C-alpha positions, 0 to 999 in steps of 0.5 A: 429533494436533496442534491446528490453527493458530489464525488471528488475525482483525482486527475486519473478519474479515481474517486478520492477517499476520506480519511475515515475510509482509508483507515477502514480499508487499511484494516481489511488487508495485512500486507503492504509495501514500505518505500524507503532509502537505503544507502541513498537508493530507493527500495521497497519492502513488503511487510505484514502490518496491523493498524491500531488507532492511527498507527501502523505497526509492523510486527516482524519488520525486516532489518531495513525497516528496523534500521530506518525506525532507529534513525527515525526515517520518513517513509511511504507506506502503501496498501491496496486491493490489488487482487480485486477482480471485481468491485472496487480497487483502492489504494491508500498511501501513508507518509510518516516518521518511523518509530521503534516502540515496545509492545505492551504485554496485553498487545503481545498477548492479543497477538499471541506473541511470547513476550513484549518486544520491539516493533516498528510503528508508523503514525499516520501523519499524512494519509491519501487514498483513491478508488475505482471500479475494478475490472479485468478486461478479457478480449480475443484478438486473432483467436487468442485470449488475452487480459489487456496486458498486450499493451504493456508487452508492446511497450516493453518491446519498444523499450527493448527495440530502443536498447538494440539501437 
């Protein structure tokens, strides 16, 4: 009888995803976030995307993303299953150098675009992913239903208390 497959876990106890799993999961959602620098300050923009081979393509990039692509900036992209209430929560992070590319006429036709145009592309240079069981904890405290966010609210309250001092 063979040994059971060993699951690799990260420091937070989340399952580490293979490159193939990461690539497959990126095709299951269409909205991700790009972390980049604008005027030496960090910013994050939400962007619709498509995956084609080992490249993430942003079809209607915001001005910040297009400008970063013209400069050839290195960015961090993240997509996840944040909406998952059950099953498995996953997160995939891609780091790479943005590029400005021209779509081919057949790609434009497949995406129902009027014509070929410039798009922002992110080759998947460094890819990491993690997954864990997704559960939303509901409990009752002092006769009140809550979703586990009381701890977050308590920490925020402490921050506000510290500011008042």
